[in-house]
C-alpha angles and dihedrals in degrees: 000000000000119000122230124242134197113271099175141002122218133185120202125251123228113245142138134240140175110025092340106307109164114227146151115252112207104164116031097045131105093270093054114012094179143332105215117275092014115081103174143004120191128179116200116191127157141128091202112096091209088068097057114009096097089060126180109309120200112316135158131253132187135169105015146053131257121209118196119190114185120205099170135003134025130278124184118209130194139163142199091265093064098258114144137171145155118237111206133177112314095010127127134206119196106190121188104202094187114162093002148299138180107235137182132193115192129177115246095206138067098205142014134058120329110189136161149100138262119201124187116211121192123235122221118251092256091059101039093102098037120132112278117253141173135218105197108187126195115215090244088067094056110092119227117205135183105210094167135018110278094016127108120181127191108202109209095163132005135042120263144122088035096300137092127216118237096240108101142172098033116149095217092057093227131204113204118176136172105203122192115196131195119209111291096004116141133200136176110209118200114222133180105272099235100038121116108239143184138184123209125189105215107163141028120004137332119303136210110246125176092343096309138087116264113194129222111280091016125123123210120206104213129215121240116277145119099266146007129214117227127180147166123250129193097328138023118284140179125217134190110217113190131173135173141172110264115236099208092210132131114268127213114183134186114167108290094001121087117179138145102254138028089243090059090051090053089051091050091053091047092049091049092050090047091055094245096135 
């Protein structure tokens, strides 16, 4: 089984989205436009209410999936079909936008730390116009395993180390792991050979990834292979490790619409304006 290596390193760029929420964009920026099937990765982290309080008022989506992983704070979501929920610390929402919804995500706090990630995952052409659906996952449903001494892994999606994540029925067969490492701890993580994969160090100190040092707030695009080695160095660290089956299809993007052709984008805009979402 071949081991993965680091192909590229990317640091996020500071930007804002929604009604002015400040965030770090890691995938979906000039340095890394996409990593099939992943279209975007944002990290939002601030204890200043001015950076997040305006939230993400109602906006449309079509043709892809959004994955929100909350580490701290509370975010309430709702849509034009009457779905509502509150995402608290440790919770996950995997939303399949499909043919189209109008969605909002608004902070439920006026102070304190708001911290989490949003990942966009593309849908294949055959599923672009599927019915929207949600998988709202409480932290109690996310298994935590300790495959090696000094290693703790939260399995959000995928099946490994004798446990299965709660996310199910996703075409791209994702693996989504939150890995906490103590100094010197080592772990070999099996991954589907052909999946696209990345590792992102989001907390603590630097980590060892694929035989090299990956710095805090740095993303590594990994080569293909059946496993990747991850380890702690001089201080504790946390790493997101995410993988998904590439679709290999053409991508046409316009803001919150992701389709396969420009013509489909024009149709999405027309449907949105006609109130068909």
